KEKE-3310 file (N, C-alpha, C; in steps of 0.2 Angstrom, whole numbers, plus 5000, padded with zeros to 4 digits):
npx = (5099:5101:5093:5087:5089:5077:5072:5062:5057:5055:5049:5042:5048:5049:5057:5069:5066:5066:5079:5088:5080:5089:5102:5099:5096:5106:5116:5109:5099:5083:5067:5057:5042:5034:5026:5023:5020:5011:5007:5019:5018:5006:5014:5023:5013:5009:5019:5030:5043:5052:5066:5074:5069:5071:5070:5063:5066:5057:5042:5024:5016:5018:5033:5046:5053:5044:5035:5045:5045:5034:5032:5047:5034:5027:5035:5048:5061:5067:5076:5078:5084:5086:5084:5092:5092:5095:5109:5109:5114:5110:5105:5114:5124:5115:5105:5109:5105:5093:5088:5091:5098:5107:5106:5115:5110:5117:5120:5128:5132:5142:5139:5127:5129:5139:5130:5118:5127:5130:5118:5109:5117)
npy = (4977:4977:4991:4984:4990:4999:4997:5005:4997:5005:5001:4994:4984:4968:4958:4965:4973:4960:4956:4970:4966:4954:4957:4969:4963:4954:4964:4964:4972:4975:4972:4981:4982:4990:4991:5003:5023:5028:5016:5014:5028:5023:5013:5019:5027:5016:5010:5015:5013:5016:5018:5022:5026:5017:5021:5021:5030:5031:5028:5017:5027:5039:5051:5045:5060:5066:5060:5059:5070:5069:5059:5065:5074:5068:5062:5068:5067:5054:5046:5047:5036:5039:5027:5022:5018:5027:5041:5052:5069:5078:5074:5064:5068:5068:5076:5080:5089:5088:5076:5067:5054:5044:5030:5023:5009:4997:4989:4985:4978:4982:4994:4998:5000:5007:5020:5017:5019:5033:5037:5035:5040)
npz = (5226:5210:5199:5181:5167:5157:5142:5126:5110:5097:5082:5066:5058:5064:5064:5066:5078:5083:5083:5089:5103:5105:5107:5116:5128:5130:5136:5146:5148:5150:5140:5130:5117:5103:5089:5082:5083:5090:5097:5105:5114:5122:5129:5136:5143:5152:5159:5170:5172:5160:5153:5144:5123:5108:5095:5078:5062:5051:5055:5054:5057:5056:5058:5066:5073:5075:5083:5094:5100:5105:5113:5122:5127:5134:5143:5150:5155:5148:5137:5119:5105:5090:5075:5059:5044:5035:5031:5040:5042:5049:5061:5066:5076:5086:5101:5116:5124:5125:5126:5114:5103:5090:5084:5071:5058:5049:5065:5079:5092:5101:5096:5100:5115:5118:5113:5122:5134:5132:5131:5143:5153)
capx = (5099:5104:5087:5089:5087:5073:5072:5055:5060:5049:5050:5038:5048:5049:5063:5073:5063:5069:5085:5088:5082:5092:5106:5098:5094:5113:5119:5106:5094:5076:5064:5048:5043:5029:5028:5019:5022:5007:5009:5026:5016:5004:5021:5027:5011:5007:5026:5034:5052:5056:5072:5078:5067:5076:5065:5066:5065:5051:5036:5019:5009:5020:5039:5050:5056:5039:5037:5052:5043:5029:5037:5048:5032:5026:5040:5055:5067:5066:5083:5075:5088:5086:5090:5088:5098:5098:5115:5105:5119:5108:5103:5121:5126:5110:5105:5109:5101:5085:5091:5090:5105:5105:5110:5115:5108:5119:5122:5132:5130:5146:5136:5119:5132:5141:5126:5116:5131:5127:5109:5108:5122)
capy = (4972:4984:4989:4981:4996:4996:4999:4999:4999:5004:4999:4991:4978:4965:4956:4973:4972:4952:4958:4974:4962:4952:4963:4971:4956:4951:4969:4968:4976:4975:4976:4982:4981:4994:4991:5010:5026:5027:5010:5018:5033:5020:5010:5025:5028:5010:5010:5021:5012:5013:5022:5025:5024:5017:5024:5022:5037:5029:5021:5019:5032:5046:5050:5047:5065:5069:5056:5061:5077:5068:5056:5071:5080:5065:5060:5073:5063:5049:5047:5045:5037:5036:5023:5022:5015:5033:5045:5059:5073:5083:5068:5062:5071:5068:5083:5077:5092:5087:5069:5065:5053:5041:5025:5021:5005:4993:4991:4981:4977:4988:5004:5000:5001:5017:5025:5015:5025:5039:5041:5032:5042)
capz = (5219:5203:5194:5175:5163:5154:5135:5123:5104:5093:5074:5063:5057:5068:5062:5069:5087:5086:5085:5097:5109:5106:5110:5124:5132:5130:5137:5152:5146:5150:5133:5127:5111:5102:5081:5078:5088:5095:5103:5112:5117:5125:5132:5141:5147:5156:5162:5173:5172:5154:5152:5136:5118:5105:5089:5071:5062:5048:5056:5048:5058:5056:5057:5071:5074:5076:5090:5096:5100:5110:5120:5127:5131:5139:5150:5146:5157:5147:5132:5114:5101:5083:5072:5054:5039:5031:5033:5041:5047:5057:5067:5068:5082:5091:5106:5122:5129:5122:5128:5109:5103:5084:5080:5064:5054:5051:5072:5082:5099:5105:5095:5104:5121:5116:5112:5126:5139:5132:5135:5151:5158)
cpx = (5099:5095:5090:5087:5082:5073:5067:5059:5055:5053:5045:5039:5051:5055:5068:5074:5065:5077:5090:5085:5084:5097:5106:5101:5104:5119:5114:5099:5087:5070:5057:5049:5037:5032:5026:5025:5013:5008:5014:5024:5012:5010:5020:5021:5007:5013:5030:5042:5054:5060:5075:5073:5070:5069:5070:5061:5059:5047:5030:5015:5013:5029:5041:5053:5049:5038:5038:5048:5036:5030:5041:5041:5031:5029:5051:5062:5068:5072:5075:5082:5086:5089:5086:5093:5101:5103:5112:5113:5117:5106:5109:5123:5121:5109:5105:5106:5095:5085:5087:5096:5105:5113:5110:5114:5113:5120:5124:5132:5136:5142:5131:5125:5134:5135:5121:5120:5130:5122:5107:5114:5119)
cpy = (4976:4982:4989:4989:4995:5001:4998:5003:4999:5004:4994:4986:4972:4961:4961:4973:4966:4954:4963:4970:4959:4954:4966:4967:4953:4958:4971:4968:4974:4977:4975:4983:4985:4994:4999:5016:5026:5022:5011:5022:5030:5014:5012:5026:5023:5008:5015:5021:5013:5021:5026:5022:5022:5016:5025:5030:5035:5022:5025:5023:5037:5044:5049:5054:5066:5065:5054:5065:5074:5062:5058:5077:5076:5061:5062:5070:5055:5050:5043:5043:5034:5032:5024:5019:5023:5036:5049:5065:5077:5078:5063:5061:5070:5076:5082:5082:5091:5079:5063:5060:5049:5036:5024:5014:5002:4995:4985:4982:4983:4995:5005:5003:5005:5021:5025:5022:5030:5043:5041:5035:5048)
cpz = (5215:5199:5187:5173:5158:5146:5131:5116:5099:5086:5071:5060:5061:5069:5066:5073:5088:5090:5088:5102:5109:5110:5115:5128:5134:5135:5145:5151:5148:5145:5132:5119:5109:5093:5078:5085:5092:5100:5110:5117:5124:5129:5137:5145:5153:5158:5163:5171:5166:5155:5146:5129:5112:5098:5084:5069:5056:5052:5051:5049:5059:5058:5064:5076:5078:5082:5095:5101:5107:5114:5124:5130:5138:5147:5146:5150:5152:5136:5126:5108:5095:5081:5068:5051:5034:5036:5036:5045:5051:5062:5071:5076:5089:5096:5111:5126:5128:5123:5121:5108:5093:5085:5071:5061:5050:5059:5076:5089:5104:5101:5098:5112:5120:5118:5118:5135:5140:5135:5140:5155:5162)
residu = (MET:VAL:LYS:ARG:LYS:GLN:ILE:LEU:ILE:VAL:ASP:ASP:ASP:ALA:SER:ILE:ARG:LYS:LEU:CYS:GLN:ARG:MET:LEU:LYS:ARG:LEU:ASP:MET:GLU:VAL:LEU:GLN:ALA:ASP:SER:GLY:THR:ARG:ALA:LEU:GLU:GLU:LEU:GLU:SER:ASN:GLU:ASP:ILE:ASP:ALA:VAL:LEU:LEU:ASP:ILE:ASN:LEU:PRO:ASP:GLY:MET:GLY:THR:ASP:TRP:ALA:GLU:LYS:ILE:HIS:GLN:ALA:ARG:PRO:SER:THR:SER:VAL:ILE:TYR:PHE:THR:GLY:ALA:SER:TRP:ALA:GLU:LEU:ALA:ALA:GLY:ASP:PRO:ALA:GLN:ARG:THR:TYR:PHE:LEU:LYS:LYS:PRO:PHE:THR:ARG:ASP:SER:ILE:GLN:THR:VAL:LEU:ASP:GLN:ALA:LEU:ALA)
# end
């Protein structure tokens, strides 16, 4: 049996987390959720099977970019996919060498699938 990929959604907006969860489950992903960067690190510490983190840029306890650095320090092999409604050119291309990617809100199941295919390759 093939192990399902496990994705951690980090966003302070519960409706966004729920929408992402529905889309990811349709893509046969296992989903975990956190409402802050602090909780995301706690999830990473308690669960070694997380394959990627879908990380909002603006969190109540700091910038997503700062949390991404902490995530990469804790788990260098885990991909981080930033997502935001802002159009930030410097994030748009992401950085595959650092295992960071970018997904612009609003997103669709297809756009999540495309980015996940890159991040989990």
